N, C-alpha and C positions, 0 to 999 in steps of 0.2 A: 447587526451581521451577519451574514450569511453563508452559510456550511454548504460545499458541491461536494459529495462526495462520489469519487472518482474512482472505485474499484466494487468486482461485480457483483459483493454483496449488503445487505443494511447491515449499517454502524449503529448500534447505542451508547449515546453515550450520559452518564450520567448527567444530572440536571442542563441538558440543551433538549435529552431524545431520544427516539428512528430516526435515523438516515439512511431515503431507502435512495439509492443508487441509482448516478444520474449519468454513465456512460465510464465507458472501461480507461483510466489510465497503464498505461504498459512499455517496457524495454524494448525493446527489438531486438531480438537473440538469433544469433546465426551457430551452428550445433556439426561442430566434428569431428566425425567416427574418430578415436583419441588411442585408445587403449580395451583387452580385452582383461576382463576378471575371473576367473573361473567360469570363463563359458561369457560371461556374460556383459556384452556390448556398456561401454564407459565415455561416454561424450565431451569433451569439450567446448563452455560455450561459454561467444563471443558474447557480451555485453557494448548495445548498440545505442541509437537514439530514443528517451520518450517516444510516446507518439498518444493522439489522443486528452496533453492537459491545456486547458486553454489560458491565453494569455492571460498575462496579473487582471483585479477587476477591484476597482474600487473600494470595500467594506466589505469585502470575500475571500472564503476558509475554504483551499481543493483539500480533501481527505485522501490518502495513493496506500498504495502499499506503500511497507519496509525497499522493496525494493528497488518502486521509482525514487521516490523518497531519497535515494543512497544514487541512482545514480544523474538529479542533474543538478547539482553540486551549489553552486552560492546560492541559489532562490528558494532552497531549502531553508525552514524557517519565518517569510519572509510574507509566503501566502499561501503554501505546501508545507502542509503537515503529513502523517499520521498515524493511526490509532496505537497509545500507549497499551499491548496485551503483554507489558512486564507482570510482574509477581503480583498485584494487587488490583490488574484486569479483575473482570465478576466472572464465576463460571456456575457453570449446572453439576450438576451431580455425578456428573460422567465426566467435568472437567475442564468441556468445552465454554466455548469464552461470548459472557452475551450480553456481555454490557463492559467499558474500556471508566478509567475515571477518568483519562484527558488524553490530548496528544501528545508525540514527538516532534523532532527537530532532526 
């Protein structure tokens, strides 16, 4: 099985190793000015299509951000997954994630 990382940073999965970025899949976002809170502009985001996600390929898993995973719908879990950054993710002394134990869909 080939793992292709479509996030902007390397991902380490326990038992698999570190997978370097091979490009970035993104959700297209259009931002509209909405309101102001205590003088700070607040925008309303409208999420659109995903770009940078290749067509399915046999024996290939694509790793994307949680935002991209949520945007793709039915394809999630077939060949597209996100890192499992939940409570059992491996963290360093500063609390930063250094590895994950698996993927989610």
